[in-house]
N, C-alpha and C positions, 0 to 999 in steps of 0.2 A: 285672242290671245294677248298678252301684255308683256313688254320685257322692261325691266329697270336695270341699267346697268351703270355701276359706281364706280367712280373715278379710283377708288382705292382697291378694285379686283375682286368684286363679287357681281353675279349676273343672278338676278331673280325673274323667272318667267310661271306665267299661271295660265291654265288652261281646263276649260271644264269637259270632262270626260263623264256623260251621264250625270249621275246626281253625287260626283266626286267635283272637287276643285283641286287640281293638281298644281303643286307649286314647286317648281324645280330650283336649285341653289346650284351654282357652280363659283368654283374658285373659293375664296378666304373669308370667312366670317369672323371678325376681328373686332378689337377696341375701335379702329376706325370706320368700318361699315356697318355696325351692329347700329346705330340710330337710325338710318335710312331703312335698315332690314325691319328693325322694329314697328317702323311708322307703315311699310309694306304690308308686315304680317297683319298689322292692326286691320289695314284695308281689304286684307283677304278674308279676317274672321268677320268683318262686317258684310262683305260678301256671300260668304257662306252661309250667314243667320239669315241675310234676306232671301236668298234663294233656296234653303234647305238643302247645302251642299255638306259633303262630307269631305275635309281638308285631307290631303295626302302629300306630306313632305318628301321628295324626289331628292334625297342626299348623296345620290351616285358621284357627284361632280364637285362634291364639297371636299375639299383638301383640308381644310383647317377649321377648327371650330374652338374659341376661344372662351374664357368664362364669361365676359360682356355678350357673347353671341348665346351661350346656354342660360343665362339670365334670360335674355329677350324672348327665348323657346320656352323656359318653365313660365313665364309672365304671359305669353301669348297662349299655352296649354291650358292655363289657369282660366284667362279670358275666355276662349273658345268653350270651355266647359260650362262657364255661367251663361254664355249665350246660347247653350245646347247645339254648339256644334262638335261632333267627332273630331279627333286629329289623330292620323296616323303617320309613320316614318317609314322611310324604303331604302335601301341601296346605302346603309351607313359602311364607311370605309374604315380600316382598322382605327387608325387614330381618332376619327371622330366617335366612333363608337365606344372607345375606350373612355373619354370624356363624357359622351350620353350616359354612360352604367355608373362613371365615379361620382356623377351628378346626381345619379336616381331618376332622371328624366323617363328611364324605363317604366318607371310606376305611374306615369302620367299619360305619357304617348306609347302606344303599342309600334312596335317595329317589326320590320318585315324584310326578308333577303333582297325581294325585287319590288319593283312598282306593280308590276302583274300581280304578284300575289298581294299586294295592299288592296288594289284596286276589287280585285276579285272579293274580298272580305267587304266591302262597301256594297259591291251590288254585281250582276252579270252584265248589266249595260255598261255601268264605267269600265270594266274589264276589256268588254268587245268594243267600245270607243276607243280606248288607249290602243287596243291590240291592232285596230284598224289603221292607226297613225302609224304604227311600227311595219305594217307589211309592206313589202316590196312593191313599188309601182307595179299597176295592171293588176295585180292580186288582191281579192277581198277577203279579208279575216272572217 
């Protein structure tokens, strides 16, 4: 798992669950944080393509998504498609969802209510791996 934290308020982490690369975003994706995010997203696409992984964006803790952030996601989704990498998104908050839908990003990236639902579409192994990380200590999922 790697974590990149940018000075202007966005955190990005990635973790492999089965055949899925889960990319979690927290904070604000705006004009100041987008350049670094774009770089990180392209690195994730390269990793997913090299390891035959499907990408799942966990947007549960993303509070704000600006036009530059949307543009980076649109470019990222098109790049992923060219590289043969599937991309899904989950947990869109109301304001993020509104911008996502207005930009028609829904046509490029399938969205799900929860990360668990998105990972289940990827594979049972991905969903079970993720569920195991969410299980209370001492219990097996």
